[in-house]
N, C-alpha and C positions, 0 to 999 in steps of 0.2 A: 771177769770180762764178760761173761753171760749177763750180769746184772747190768752194765753199762749197754749192751745192746738192747737190752729190753727196754731201758730207759729212753734210748734213742728211737726207738721204734714206737713207742707210746708217744713221744712228742711229734714224731711225724705224723701219726695218725691224727693227732689232736689238730695240729696246723691244717691237714687236709681236710679235716672235718669242717673247721671255720672256712676254709675257702669256699668249700661246696654250699654252705649255708649262705655265704654272701652272693655267690651265684644265684642260689634260689630266691633271694630277697630280692635282688635287681630285676630279676624276672617276672616275680609278682607284682612289683611296682610297675614296670612296664606293660604288663598285660592288665593291670587293674590298679590305674592311677587314684593315688590319694585325692580326696576331695575334702575341703573345708566346709563346703555348703552342697546344696542340691544342684544338678548339672542345670545349666541354662538352656533354654531353647534356642533352635539354631535361628540366627539373624532375624530376631524378631522385628527389628526397625525396618529392614529392607521389605519385609512381608507386610508391614502395616502401610509403608509408603506405596507398594505396588496397589494395595486396595483402596487408598485414599486420594489417588491422583488419576487424571484422565489421560494418561501418555501412553504412548506406543510402547513396543517391547523394547526400543532403545531409551527409554526413560527421559529422553531429552525433548523430543517433538510431541507438542500436544495433539490430542485428537481433534479439536476444534480450531486449529490452524490449517491453512491451505498451501500447498505447494505453488510457487510462484512460477508463471509461465516465463520460458525462456525467450528472449527476443534478439534476432540477430539485425543490428543496424545495417544500412549500405556502408560499403568501402568509403564512399565520398564522406559521411559523417564524422566531423573531427570536433574537437573541443567541446563535447557534449557533457551534461551535468547529471549528477544523481537524480534517477526518476523518484522523488518523493512528494507528498502531500505536504502543504505548509500549514499545520494545526498545532501548534507547541501548547495552546491552551486546552486541546481536546473538545474543540467546539463540535465535532463530529461523534463524540461518543454516544450519544443517544442512539445515532444510527448503527453503529458499529455494536452496540448491545443488541438491538433489534435482530441484525443479522445474525449473531451468535446462537439467539434463541431459535432463530428459524432454522439455521444449521444443524443444531443438536436436536430439533424436534420438540423443543420447549413450547414454541409458540408455531402454529400452522397458518396464521394469517399471511395472505401474500401481501409482501412489501412493495412500495412502487416509488421508483425514482424517475423524475421529470427533469430532462435536459431541455433547457431554453437559449435560443440563440440566434445567430445570424445565417448567412448561407452555408457556411460550414456545416451547422446542424440541419439546415432545410435539405441538404444533399442526402442525409440519412445514414450515409456509410459510417462515418465516424461514430456518432451516438449508437447505432446499430450493433457496431462491433463491441463496443463496452457492454451494452445489453446483454448480447448473446453470451459474453464472457461471464457475466455475473448470474445468470440464470443458470448457466451449466454448473457453476459453482456452488449457488446456494439453493437452487431449485424454484420455489414459490416466491417469484420475484418478477414484477413488469418493470420495464424501461421503456418510458415514452419520450419521443424528441418532439419538440414544436420549435420550428425555426421559421424565420422570413428573410428571403433575399433582402439584401441592403440594410438589416435592422441595426439599431442600436438599442441603448436601453428605453429612452422614451417609447419606442414602437411598441412596447409591451405594459404601458401603463394606461392604454385605452381599455376602458371598463370591461368591454366584451372579452377582449384578450386575457386580462387578468381575471375575469370570472371563468375562462376556460382553463387556465393553469390552477385555481382555487379549487375548481369541480373536480381535479384529477385526484386529490388527495394525496399529495406526496408524503414519503417519509423522507425523501432527501431532495433537495432542488439543486440542480446544476445550472449556472449561468456562464454562457460563452459568449463575449462580446470584446470588442476593441479594435477588429481588422477595419471596420467602417469608421469608426471614430478617428483612427489615425490616419485614414486616407484622405480626411480633410485638411488640405494643405494651411487651413487657418486654425488648426488644432488648437483647443484651449483647454489645459489640463483641469482648471477649475470648474468649467462648464461640464466637461466628462464627469469629474466628481460628483457634482450636482445630480448628474442624470442618472448615475448609478445609486445616489442616495434615495432619490424619490422612488426609483423601481423597488428597491430593498424595503424602504418604508412601508410601501403599499403592500408588499408581498408579506412582511411579517405582522402587518396590521391583521390580515386575512389568515394567516398560518402563522401564529405566534410559536409554535413549538417545533417547526420544520427546520432543521438546519440547512446553511446555504454553502456551496462550494463554488468558488468563480475559477474560471480557466482563463488564462492569458491568450493572446491571439499567437499562431505559430510563426509568424514572420511573413513580409511581402515586398513587393517592389514598387516604385513609383514609376511611371512612364511618361516620356516627354516626346515630343514631336516639333520641330520647327520648321515651318513652311512645308516643304514637299519632302523634306528629307525623313529617312527612315525612323520608324518609332525606336527609341532608346530606353534602357532601364537601370535603375539603380536602387540599391537597397532602401527601403523606407526608414529614414531617419527618426519618424515620429513615432514607430511602433515600440520603441524603447521608452518614450515618454508616456505612451498609454498605458503600457506594462507597469511603470512605476507609479502611474496615478492608481490603476487596481491596487496594488499591494499597498498604498498608502491607505487607500479606503477600507481595504479589509483590516488591517492593523487597527484602525480606530473603531471599526464597528462589528468586530466579532464575526469575520467572515473567512472561512479557509479557503487555501488557493492551491490550484495546481499550476505551476508556472512553466507552461508548454514552451514558451519562448525560450526560457532559460536552459529547460532538459536538453532542446534540441541545438543549443549552440548558442544562444544569447546574442547580444549585440553583435559580434564579430563573425558568427557562422550560422545562425537559425536560418536567414534566408538562403545563404549559400549552400549551406547543406541540403535543401529541399531541391534547389535549382539543379546542382552540381549532380544528384542522385538520379535526375530524371523523373522526379516525382510530383511537380508542378506543372499546371496547365500554361499553354502559351500566354494567358493574361498575367502571368506571374504573381497572380492573388490567389487563385484557387488550385485545389490538387487534383491528382489523378486518384483512382480508386485505391490503389496501392496505397498512396500517401496517406489518404483517411483511414484506411485501415490500420497503417502503422501507428497513427495518433490515437487510434482507439484503443490497440492492443497496449500501448503505453499508458493510457488512462487507466486501463482496466488493472494493470500491473501495479500502478500508484495505489490505487484503492485497495487491492489485495495487501500490498505491505502496510498500508496503515491499518487495515483490519488485523492483520497478524500481530503487529504492535501493540494494539489495543488489548489483544487476549494474553499476551506475554507478560503485560504489565499489570495485570490484575491481581 
C-alpha cells in the first residue's frame, strides 16, 4: 500500500513539473519572441516616402498646389457648366512650370501676364480681379490689361499697338474678343476666323514662345426700336456663332480656351443669367462692377484649377 502511494505521488509530481515547465516556456516565448532573422526597422517605406515627397502631413495634398477660392453664384444663375480651361494638349504647360518655379522659390524672376481685349477689358475690373488673385497666390507676378472700346481682333494688328504688346514681354497672353464681332448683324464666321488668325500670327511671329489663352464673350442682347416705340431687347443669337468660331480656330491652331459663355449658361442661359441676376448694365451689353468681378474670380479659379492639375499630373 505504501509502495503504491509513493508511485502515485511521484507520478503526480512528474506531471506537475512538466506542466510548470510548459507554462514557463510559453511565458518565455511571449516575453522574448523567437526570430529567424534580425528585427526589421519600423516602417522604413513610410519614412522614406515622407522624406522624398513634397506633401503636407495629410500625405495627399501637395505643398505646391493651391486651395481653390470658393465662389457663390447668384441664385438666378441656372444651367451653368464646369469652370475649366480647355487645354487637352497642355499648351499652357510652359507657363504652369514657370508658376511652379515661382511659387516654390526656384525662380525669383517676375512673371508677366498680358490681357488684351475689348471694352470688357478696357473697364479694368475684370482683368484686375484676375491679376489681384494671381499676385496674392504666386507673389512676383504682374498682370497688365490692354483694352480698347469697340475693339475686334484687327484693332490690335496696327503696328504701334502690336509693338506695345510685344514690349510688355508677356509669359502668358490672354485674348478676349467676340462681343463686338457678334454685334454686327452681318456677322461672318469666316471673316472672324481670318481676323483671329491674322492677329495670332503676328503675335506668334514676335513672341514665338508665349502661350495664348482665348476667352469667349460672356453673352449679350440685341436691341430693337421701331419708329417711336420703346426699345426692346432679345438675346443676341450670333454670340453662339462667334463662340463656335473661336473654338474652331483654337482647336486648329494650338490655342487654349476659357469658354466663359458656356460656363455661365451657354446658349440657353448665359445672357439671361446675367440680366436676371441684375449684373448687366441697361445697355444689355456691358456689366456692373459686381458682374465683372464675378467674371474675374471665375477666370482666376479656372487658372488655379489648371495649374493644380498640371502639378498633380507631374
